[in-house]
VMD Tcl script that draws the C-alpha trace (Angstrom):
set ca {
  {-18.22 14.20 -27.63}
  {-21.72 12.98 -26.78}
  {-20.40 10.92 -23.87}
  {-18.29 13.87 -22.67}
  {-21.37 16.12 -22.60}
  {-23.28 13.46 -20.69}
  {-20.47 13.15 -18.14}
  {-20.29 16.92 -17.79}
  {-24.03 17.06 -17.18}
  {-23.73 14.44 -14.45}
  {-20.84 16.35 -12.92}
  {-22.63 19.68 -12.91}
  {-25.98 18.50 -11.68}
  {-25.24 15.54 -9.42}
  {-26.37 16.17 -5.87}
  {-23.52 13.93 -4.73}
  {-21.03 16.48 -6.02}
  {-20.24 19.04 -3.35}
  {-19.76 22.64 -4.38}
  {-16.22 23.83 -3.84}
  {-14.98 27.34 -3.30}
  {-11.80 27.23 -5.36}
  {-10.47 30.65 -4.38}
  {-6.81 31.14 -3.58}
  {-5.35 30.02 -6.89}
  {-6.93 26.57 -7.14}
  {-9.02 25.82 -10.21}
  {-11.27 22.91 -11.15}
  {-10.60 20.93 -14.34}
  {-12.18 18.06 -16.23}
  {-9.65 15.80 -17.93}
  {-10.71 13.45 -20.71}
  {-8.54 10.34 -21.14}
  {-8.60 7.38 -23.52}
  {-7.22 4.02 -22.36}
  {-6.67 0.70 -24.14}
  {-9.27 -1.96 -23.31}
  {-8.48 -3.54 -19.94}
  {-6.08 -0.84 -18.79}
  {-8.30 0.23 -15.88}
  {-8.66 -3.34 -14.58}
  {-5.55 -2.98 -12.40}
  {-6.67 0.24 -10.71}
  {-6.42 -0.71 -7.04}
  {-5.79 1.23 -3.82}
  {-2.00 1.03 -4.25}
  {-2.18 2.58 -7.71}
  {-4.54 5.29 -6.44}
  {-2.16 6.10 -3.56}
  {0.75 6.41 -5.99}
  {-1.25 8.67 -8.31}
  {-2.31 10.86 -5.38}
  {1.27 11.10 -4.06}
  {2.59 12.11 -7.50}
  {-0.25 14.60 -7.96}
  {0.57 16.25 -4.63}
  {4.04 17.16 -5.92}
  {2.29 19.49 -8.41}
  {-0.43 20.78 -6.07}
  {-3.00 18.64 -7.91}
  {-5.92 16.84 -6.24}
  {-7.90 14.06 -7.93}
  {-11.51 14.53 -6.84}
  {-13.35 11.83 -8.81}
  {-13.61 10.11 -12.17}
  {-16.35 8.81 -14.40}
  {-15.88 6.08 -16.99}
  {-17.78 4.84 -20.00}
  {-19.28 1.35 -20.03}
  {-16.26 -0.16 -21.82}
  {-13.83 1.50 -19.37}
  {-11.82 2.96 -22.23}
  {-12.65 6.63 -21.55}
  {-12.52 8.54 -18.29}
  {-13.67 12.02 -17.37}
  {-11.76 13.05 -14.28}
  {-12.35 15.99 -11.97}
  {-9.22 17.62 -10.58}
  {-8.41 20.68 -8.51}
  {-5.09 22.25 -9.44}
  {-3.26 25.56 -9.59}
  {-3.06 25.45 -13.41}
  {-3.64 23.36 -16.52}
  {0.12 22.92 -16.76}
  {0.17 21.36 -13.27}
  {-2.56 18.92 -14.35}
  {-0.56 17.93 -17.43}
  {2.70 17.57 -15.46}
  {1.00 15.37 -12.86}
  {-0.45 13.21 -15.65}
  {3.02 12.87 -17.17}
  {4.47 11.86 -13.78}
  {1.76 9.20 -13.50}
  {2.14 8.05 -17.15}
  {-1.54 8.86 -17.74}
  {-2.90 9.93 -21.13}
  {-4.54 13.35 -21.56}
  {-6.93 13.87 -24.48}
  {-8.17 17.24 -23.28}
  {-8.18 19.51 -20.25}
  {-11.06 21.90 -19.68}
  {-11.27 24.38 -16.84}
  {-14.72 24.47 -15.25}
  {-14.81 27.64 -13.15}
  {-18.44 27.31 -12.09}
  {-20.07 24.46 -10.18}
  {-23.84 24.33 -10.65}
  {-25.93 22.56 -8.07}
  {-29.49 21.32 -8.62}
  {-31.00 22.85 -5.48}
  {-30.28 24.25 -2.08}
  {-26.78 25.50 -2.84}
  {-25.52 28.59 -4.61}
  {-23.21 28.28 -7.60}
  {-19.52 28.63 -6.74}
  {-16.83 30.26 -8.86}
  {-13.20 29.23 -8.82}
  {-11.93 32.81 -9.05}
}
mol new
graphics top color blue
foreach p $ca { graphics top sphere $p radius 0.5 }
foreach p [lrange $ca 0 end-1] q [lrange $ca 1 end] { graphics top cylinder $p $q radius 0.2 }
display resetview
């Protein structure tokens, strides 16, 4: 949980993260995943393209992911119409899902107003 909170803090306050206006039925989610050691070693552009193509079938967009040092946990940011769509896309990609949390507000450190997804 400590690492999840740290990842969430980075997500919410990173100036590299652009604020998104998620109106129109699209919501932002953070997905926590646990992988066996070494499972992320084969994540190349072909795998990413396949994941993105499968996600598109469910209206899901993979924005970015963070990983722990051991590359056994990821915290992924997705835009999607619903939590169910996120879970269905994960199933289509044979990806684990430990938890899905909607994050309806993006907080920026400076110069940008907060954005709500609804």
